[in-house]
N, C-alpha and C positions, 0 to 999 in steps of 0.2 A: 372847151366844155360853157355852155351857158346853162347860168341857175336860174329855170322861169321862176321869177317872185321875186323879192328882193326884202323880208321883212322875218317874221318869227322863224315858220320852220324851215326859209331856205339860207338863213343861218346858220341851224341843223347840218343842213344837208350841206353847207361848206364847211363842213367840222368833217365830215364824212370825203369829200369831193379832196378834199387839202393834206389828207392825211393816205390816203391809200392811192392818191394822183397827183404825186407833187412835181410832177413836169408838166403837169397841165396847166395849160391857158385858163386861168375861168374869168368870165364876167354873168354880168348877172341882167336879166329882164324885167321891167316892170312899167307896167304903162296907165299903171291906173292910183297911185298913188306922187302925186306931185312935192309933196314933204319928203320925201325922199333923196340925198347929196346923190352928186354926179358920181361921183368917188365913193364906194363905200371903202370902210377900213382903212383907210387913206392908200389902197391900191384895186381896185376892182372897181373898172368901168361899170356902170348902168345902162344899158341899151335901154330905149324908148319908145320904141316903134317895129313894127313887121319889116320895116323898110331899114331898118338901122341894124335888126339882124340879117338879114339876106346879104346887104354890105359886108358886114363882120366875116360870114359865110363866104362872099368874094372874095376874101383876102385869108380865108384860115385853110387849112386844108382838115381840120376839126369839125366837123358836121353834127357834132351830136351838143344833146342835152338832158336838163336833168327835171324833174318835178318839183320847184322846192315852196307849195305851197298845198294847205290842206282841205280838208271838202270833196268827195269826191266826183261833183258835176262840176265844181273851178279846174279837179284835175287831167275829167274830161275834155275837157272846152279845150285846155290849151295842148292838152296832148294831141288832138285834131289841128289847131290851126298852125303846130310847128309840123307837124310831120305833111301837112296839105305844102307848104314851103322848101321841105325836102330835107328836113330837119331829120336825124335819127334817134328815137330816144333813147338814154343810156341806162343799164339795168345796174341799180348802186345799191353793194351791200356791205356793210360795213368789215373792215378786219376783226373786231372782238362780235362775230354771231357764230352760234352752232349750228350746222348745217347738214343732213344726212347724207351719205353718201351715193346712196341707191331709190331711183324712182323719185327724183325730187324733179319738178320745173318749175320755173319762175317765171312773165311774162317779162317784155321789153318793158323801159318805166319804169318797174316798180323798183319802189326803196325798202330796203331793211336794215333796220339803224340797231346799234350796238345793243349786247346783252338780246337780241332776239334767238330764241331757238326751234328751229324747222329741224321735223323728226323724217324718217323716211316716207317713201311712196303720199308726197304732198303736191299738189299741183295748185299754183299762184298765178292768178292772170296779171297782163303786162297795168300798170300804171297803179298797182298795189300801193299803201303807205303802212308797211309793218313797224314799229311804232319797238322804244327799249322795253324789251325786258319781255315782250309776250311771249309765249309759247303757242307752236302751233304741232299738234302731234298726230301720227302717224295717220293715212289714208284721210284726210282732211283734201276737201276743196273750194277753193273761192277766186269768186269770177273775176270780175275787172272791175278799177277802179275803186277799189275796197278797200277802205282805212280801218286801219287797226291799231287804236290806241294803247300809253303804253298799259304791261301790265294786264294782258288779257289773257287768260288761257281759251283755247280753244281742242276744247279734247276730240278722241279718235273719232273719227268718220263722217266728219260735218260736215257738211257743204250749205258756202256760204254766198251768198245772190251776189250781181254788180250791182258797183254804187250804193254798195252798204256801210253805213257806219258804226262802229263797232266800240263804244265811250272806255274809260281807264277801267281796269280793276276789275270788265266783267268776267264773267266764265259762263262758256259755251259745253254744256254737256256730251256726252259722247252719243251720235248717231240722229241729234240734231238737223236739221233743215232752215234755214234762214232764206228767204226770199231778197226777192229782188227792193232798191232801194228803202232800208230797212233803217233807221234808227233804233241803239240799242244804249240806252243808256249808262250813265257810270255806274257801275257797281253791279249792273244786271244779275241774275242769275237765270239762264236761258235751261228751263227744262224741256220745251217743245217745242213744236215747229212752228212758225214765225210766216206769216203769208206777206207777200209784196207788199211794197206802201207801208207799213206799220213800225210805231212807235212804239217800243216795250222799255218799263223801265221794271224796276225793283225784285224785292228777295220774296218767293217768287218771282221773275221777271212775268206782269202782266202787260197786256195789250193795251192804251189808254188810248187810241188815238190811230186815225188812218189818211195818209195824206194826198 
């Protein structure tokens, strides 16, 4: 399995992959950071180009990748690049999560980290990142490539648009709709709907700019 990225978040993804897929052959991919060693932690090879990735796939029956980088736009970019060369996005769910048994849909390439809680009747799109100790309650819908930072609470019947980033310890109150490509600052309390391409911060949350 290829972890796309080789720095901060990728190291956290490694912990989940190594624990939940102990027999998996793990390599990293990073084509932008020349300061990274050729082998991480003394055992994981770092591939440096998509050509190297394709050669790796030719030698391996495993054509899965997981996204090991933050930022919704970067996640979509690398998801698309790897999909175009025939790789398959792996949905990564830590064994230390609580996920409802009924009407839960989690898209390909989404990662759910330790401590996250997802209730019933929740839909999460592809390529999302649900970070440590976040809570998503009933009847919520998240679009594609949404990033949920640690300890975020998203309450009932909320809708979160694609490519939106929600900062650590934020709270989204019930029935709120947040648009596409929105940035929610850390610790924000979102009381009302937020239009596309907005930046919102504060308690209560206020829109401070448009992208």
